[in-house]
N, C-alpha and C positions, 0 to 999 in steps of 0.2 A: 482598439484595447486587446493586445492578444493575451491569450491564457497561457500561462508557463507551464510547465513539468511540476513545478513546486507548487502550484495553484492546484493542479490536476491531483496530486498525489495526496495533499490536504483534502479538497473534495472527499475523494475516495476513502478517507481514514475516517473524515465525519461520516459518511455513510455506513460504513463498517461498525463505525460506534453507536450510531442511530440502532439499526439492524438488530443490534445487541441488546440495548435497550427496549427496543420495541419487543423482541423474544423474551425478555425477563417480566416486560408488564403484561403480554400474554398468557404466561406461564403462572404469575399471581391471580390474574383473572379467573383462569383455570380452574385454580387450586379454590379460590372461593366461590365460584359456581358448583360444586362439586360437594353437593349437600350430604349426599349418602358417606362420604369418604370423612367428612368433618364430623358428621354424628359420629361415627363409630372410631373415631381417634378421641373424642371427647369422652366417649361413653367409655373408652380403656383408659384414660387419664383419672376417669374419676372412680373406676374399679379399683386401679394402682392404687388411687389415695386412699381408697377405703380401706382397703387389705391392710395396708401399712399401718394406719389408725386402728385398727381392730389386734395388730400384731404388739403393739404398745400395751404396756400394764396398765396406762392412765383409764382408758375406758372401763378395762373391770375393773379397778380400783373403785371407780365415779357408782358401777352396776352393785357392785358389794355393800358400798356405803348407803345407797338408796334403798338397797333389800334389806339394812340392817334398820334403816332409820325406819319404814314400814312396819318392819317386826315390831320394834320399839314401841312404837304408838298405837299399834293393834295389840299388846302386851296392855301396856298403860291401861287401855280402856277397857279391859277385861275381856276382849272376846276372841272367840275359838276361831280355827282356821279349819 
């Protein structure tokens, strides 16, 4: 059984494809193993999310409502601050 030029090219193409997949797999594994970078990225995402949260009026309205409710309860009980 002889190997034709077409078989050789197909085998080379398969090797190139397999090497590319292996490279992507190694990059993914390296990224997962880099705990420091992942922790920093997570902290940055959380900080950005919290900055966005406090920029909206909703948390401020909730704080104001809670303060007003507390003041109303304290005044209703006749306590001084």
